[in-house]
C-alpha positions in Angstrom: 0.0 0.0 0.0 1.1 3.5 -0.7 0.1 6.9 0.6 -0.5 9.8 -1.9 -1.2 13.4 -0.9 -3.3 15.3 -3.4 -5.2 18.6 -3.7 -8.6 18.6 -5.3 -11.4 21.1 -5.4 -13.6 21.2 -2.3 -16.8 20.5 -4.2 -15.3 17.5 -5.9 -14.1 16.1 -2.6 -17.5 16.5 -1.0 -19.3 14.8 -3.8 -16.6 12.0 -3.9 -16.9 11.4 -0.2 -20.7 11.3 -0.4 -20.7 8.8 -3.3 -18.0 6.7 -1.8 -20.0 6.4 1.4 -23.1 5.4 -0.5 -21.3 2.8 -2.6 -18.9 1.3 -0.1 -20.7 2.3 3.2 -19.0 4.6 5.6 -16.6 2.0 7.0 -12.9 2.3 7.5 -11.1 2.3 4.2 -14.1 3.3 2.0 -12.3 6.3 0.5 -9.2 4.2 -0.3 -11.3 1.7 -2.1 -13.1 4.4 -4.1 -9.9 6.2 -5.0 -8.3 2.9 -6.0 -11.3 2.1 -8.3 -11.2 5.7 -9.8 -7.5 5.6 -10.5 -7.7 2.0 -12.0 -10.6 3.2 -14.3 -8.5 6.2 -15.4 -5.5 3.9 -16.1 -7.8 1.4 -18.1 -9.2 4.3 -20.2 -5.8 5.5 -21.1 -4.7 2.0 -22.1 -7.8 1.6 -24.3 -7.1 4.9 -25.9 -3.6 3.8 -26.7 -4.8 0.4 -28.1 -7.4 2.2 -30.3 -4.8 4.8 -31.5 -2.4 2.0 -32.5 -5.1 0.0 -34.2 -6.1 3.0 -36.3 -2.5 3.6 -37.2 -2.3 0.0 -38.4 -5.5 0.3 -40.4 -4.3 3.5 -42.1 -1.1 1.8 -43.4 -1.2 0.6 -47.0 -1.6 -3.1 -47.3 -0.9 -5.0 -50.5 -3.0 -8.0 -51.3 -0.8 -8.8 -54.2 -1.6 -8.8 -57.9 -4.4 -10.5 -59.6 -3.7 -14.1 -60.6 -6.1 -14.0 -63.5 -7.0 -11.7 -66.4 -10.6 -12.8 -67.0 -13.3 -14.0 -64.8 -13.7 -17.1 -66.9 -10.3 -18.3 -65.8 -11.6 -18.7 -62.2 -14.3 -21.2 -63.3 -13.7 -24.3 -65.4 -16.4 -24.3 -68.0 
């Protein structure tokens, strides 16, 4: 476990404390659980953004399917 000291706006803190108490109950450690969940969600979102950005870069690259192996459609079917 680690300890982090942060500064946030008072109204954000009040709302966070209220919601954390509703979700986890006002037991010892409820703020830590809520902050851990919030930070993990933030990390997961950034990872997904990176994955999506990399996938778009791959899609935007040119890809060669090779040349055609036939000149006429009739060459594909034995008739």
